[in-house]
VOLUMLUM-481700 format. One line per field, with one value per residue (C-alpha): residue number from 0; residue in one letter; x, y, z. Coordinates in steps of 0.5 Angstrom, whole numbers, plus 500, padded with zeros to 3 digits. Each point is the difference from the previous one (the first is absolute). Example, Ala and Ser with C-alpha at 12.3 -4.5 7.8 and 13.67 -1.06 7.14 Angstrom:
# residues 2
zami	[0:1]
nuba	[A:S]
c1	[525:502]
c2	[491:507]
c3	[516:498]
END
This chain:
# residues 308
zami	[0:1:2:3:4:5:6:7:8:9:10:11:12:13:14:15:16:17:18:19:20:21:22:23:24:25:26:27:28:29:30:31:32:33:34:35:36:37:38:39:40:41:42:43:44:45:46:47:48:49:50:51:52:53:54:55:56:57:58:59:60:61:62:63:64:65:66:67:68:69:70:71:72:73:74:75:76:77:78:79:80:81:82:83:84:85:86:87:88:89:90:91:92:93:94:95:96:97:98:99:100:101:102:103:104:105:106:107:108:109:110:111:112:113:114:115:116:117:118:119:120:121:122:123:124:125:126:127:128:129:130:131:132:133:134:135:136:137:138:139:140:141:142:143:144:145:146:147:148:149:150:151:152:153:154:155:156:157:158:159:160:161:162:163:164:165:166:167:168:169:170:171:172:173:174:175:176:177:178:179:180:181:182:183:184:185:186:187:188:189:190:191:192:193:194:195:196:197:198:199:200:201:202:203:204:205:206:207:208:209:210:211:212:213:214:215:216:217:218:219:220:221:222:223:224:225:226:227:228:229:230:231:232:233:234:235:236:237:238:239:240:241:242:243:244:245:246:247:248:249:250:251:252:253:254:255:256:257:258:259:260:261:262:263:264:265:266:267:268:269:270:271:272:273:274:275:276:277:278:279:280:281:282:283:284:285:286:287:288:289:290:291:292:293:294:295:296:297:298:299:300:301:302:303:304:305:306:307]
nuba	[M:T:E:P:N:Q:E:A:M:H:H:P:H:H:H:L:P:K:R:I:I:L:V:R:H:G:E:S:Q:G:N:L:D:T:A:A:Y:T:T:T:P:D:N:K:I:Q:L:T:P:S:G:L:A:Q:A:R:Q:A:G:N:H:L:Y:N:I:L:S:N:D:E:N:K:N:W:R:V:Y:F:Y:V:S:P:Y:D:R:T:R:S:T:L:R:E:I:G:R:S:F:K:K:E:R:I:I:G:V:R:E:E:C:R:V:R:E:Q:D:F:G:N:F:Q:V:K:E:R:M:K:V:I:K:E:S:R:E:R:F:G:R:F:F:Y:R:F:P:E:G:E:S:A:A:D:L:V:C:T:E:D:C:F:L:Q:N:A:K:S:T:S:I:V:G:F:L:E:S:L:W:R:D:I:D:M:K:R:V:H:R:D:P:S:H:D:L:N:L:I:I:V:S:H:G:L:T:C:R:V:F:L:M:K:W:F:K:W:T:V:E:Q:F:E:H:L:N:N:P:G:N:C:E:F:R:I:M:Q:L:G:P:G:G:E:Y:S:L:A:I:H:H:T:D:E:E:M:L:E:W:G:L:S:P:E:M:I:D:D:Q:K:W:R:M:H:A:N:K:G:D:W:N:E:K:C:P:W:Y:L:D:E:F:F:D:H:V:A:D:S:D:R:E:S:D:D:K:E:N:G:S:S:G:M:C:E]
c1	[538:500:500:506:504:496:503:508:500:498:505:507:504:497:505:505:502:498:506:506:503:509:501:507:501:501:504:506:507:504:496:503:506:505:503:495:502:507:497:494:497:497:493:501:500:492:497:501:493:499:500:494:496:503:496:495:498:500:496:495:501:499:494:497:502:496:495:499:498:493:499:501:502:508:505:507:506:506:507:506:508:503:503:499:498:497:495:499:498:495:498:499:496:495:497:496:496:496:501:494:504:506:500:507:508:506:507:503:508:500:499:504:506:506:506:505:504:501:502:501:507:497:506:500:493:501:506:497:492:505:503:493:497:506:498:493:495:497:506:504:502:501:507:497:493:495:498:493:501:502:493:496:503:506:506:496:494:504:503:494:496:494:500:497:507:497:495:498:499:495:497:499:497:496:497:499:496:496:498:499:495:505:499:493:494:494:500:494:507:504:508:505:507:506:506:505:507:506:502:504:495:494:504:502:493:499:504:499:492:500:507:504:507:505:502:492:502:506:495:497:499:499:493:500:499:494:497:496:500:494:498:492:497:497:494:503:504:506:504:502:503:496:494:501:506:501:505:503:501:503:505:503:501:504:496:501:494:500:499:496:495:501:495:495:501:499:493:496:504:498:504:505:500:507:501:503:502:503:509:502:496:504:502:504:506:500:502:495:495:497:492:500:504:497:504:506:501:497:506:506:497:500:494:495:494:496:497:503]
c2	[218:508:500:505:493:495:504:500:493:498:505:496:504:503:499:504:507:505:504:498:509:500:506:503:503:508:505:498:503:495:502:507:499:494:503:496:494:500:503:497:491:500:497:506:505:505:504:507:505:500:492:500:505:496:492:505:503:491:499:504:497:493:502:504:493:495:504:503:491:499:494:504:494:500:500:501:495:503:497:504:500:500:507:506:504:495:500:506:500:495:505:506:496:496:507:501:493:497:494:497:500:497:492:501:500:496:502:497:500:496:508:504:503:497:500:505:498:503:507:503:505:505:500:493:499:505:495:493:504:502:493:496:505:496:494:500:501:492:497:505:498:506:499:497:501:496:500:502:492:498:503:497:493:499:496:497:498:495:497:499:498:505:506:504:507:502:503:494:498:505:499:492:503:506:494:495:505:503:491:500:505:504:507:499:497:504:498:505:505:503:498:506:498:505:499:505:500:502:502:493:497:502:499:493:498:502:496:494:501:501:497:504:498:503:505:503:501:503:506:502:505:502:503:506:502:497:499:492:495:497:493:498:493:501:496:494:499:503:506:507:507:501:501:506:503:503:498:507:496:495:502:506:494:496:495:498:501:493:499:506:494:495:504:502:492:499:504:495:494:493:498:495:502:501:507:497:506:502:499:499:495:495:505:503:494:497:504:495:495:497:499:493:494:500:507:498:494:504:505:494:498:506:501:505:497:502:497:499]
c3	[949:496:492:501:504:495:494:502:503:493:496:499:503:505:506:496:502:495:500:502:501:501:505:500:507:500:499:506:503:495:494:502:502:500:506:504:498:503:507:500:498:494:504:504:495:500:497:499:500:494:499:506:495:495:504:501:494:497:506:497:492:502:505:494:494:504:503:493:499:498:505:506:505:499:505:499:504:500:501:502:500:507:499:503:494:498:506:501:492:501:506:498:494:505:502:494:501:506:504:497:494:502:501:503:500:499:501:494:500:492:499:503:496:497:504:499:505:507:500:494:499:495:495:500:498:496:497:500:497:493:500:501:494:496:503:500:505:501:500:503:508:505:504:507:497:494:493:497:498:507:502:495:503:505:501:507:495:495:508:504:495:501:495:508:500:493:496:497:508:500:494:502:507:497:496:505:505:494:498:508:500:506:496:497:505:496:493:499:502:493:505:498:503:500:502:503:497:496:493:498:504:497:493:502:502:493:496:504:499:493:498:497:498:504:494:500:507:499:496:506:504:507:503:502:508:501:493:500:493:501:497:500:498:493:499:498:506:498:503:495:502:494:503:504:497:492:496:500:508:499:495:505:505:494:498:491:497:499:508:499:495:505:505:495:499:507:501:496:501:504:506:498:492:495:497:494:498:505:498:506:502:493:494:503:502:494:492:497:503:494:501:499:498:493:500:502:495:494:502:501:493:496:499:503:501:496:494:493]
END
């Protein structure tokens, strides 16, 4: 065994991907004109020439990020939504990578777009989307379609007692692939998972991964076409957006200062650690929780708990 392999084998997180990168597809005909959905199924919507150029540029950008690592033995594994616009985006991104760098590709239905129904009548969809803003973007279910909540785990998940048709199911499969080393066979290689998907799906993925609340989700903004979010592995085994991205970027995405502080904490946290300063893990759900039984007893007895 070579010396680099020995070091990798003794690293407690050698089998984990160095990065998980979420990429939204390039500009599509539907982004340019929503009338495209009235005659073309959502999954058949194509990229525009600008969208193809965006995808090629994103590929170059991603390649430059990965190739600038100290470890030159990096590899990529792709997951892609089955929609035409995501597969075309992947095809253009792939032009920047040599075949030896790509471990594999898997089409994954569970990272597809939210279902808005079948053919969409433009005027009707405008009214529906106005209703969604009043109702709330997470729970609003499109007629004959889905809500963002459905993407987390559909009703079928609960009926079948199996999380197989949702982001939750995808995350479970992702961890299973990692644990069984299906996507990372050589521990001396830095593995990068790139998920080519859709704006809402990327937001739901981040929500579930970082355990953000519905209220926090409602403030998130969609990534732009071919924008990406890089979750990078810290030395303690936690993933963080703050390793690669700036505070200003995360604020533009809709993260609150508290959410950004949590990302910074994750940069150096050990896997499984509990962030006691994270309000949505406890304090946000209560008006007041006593620190101890003694503090609670003192308040009931009208004492400040201080020695007299």
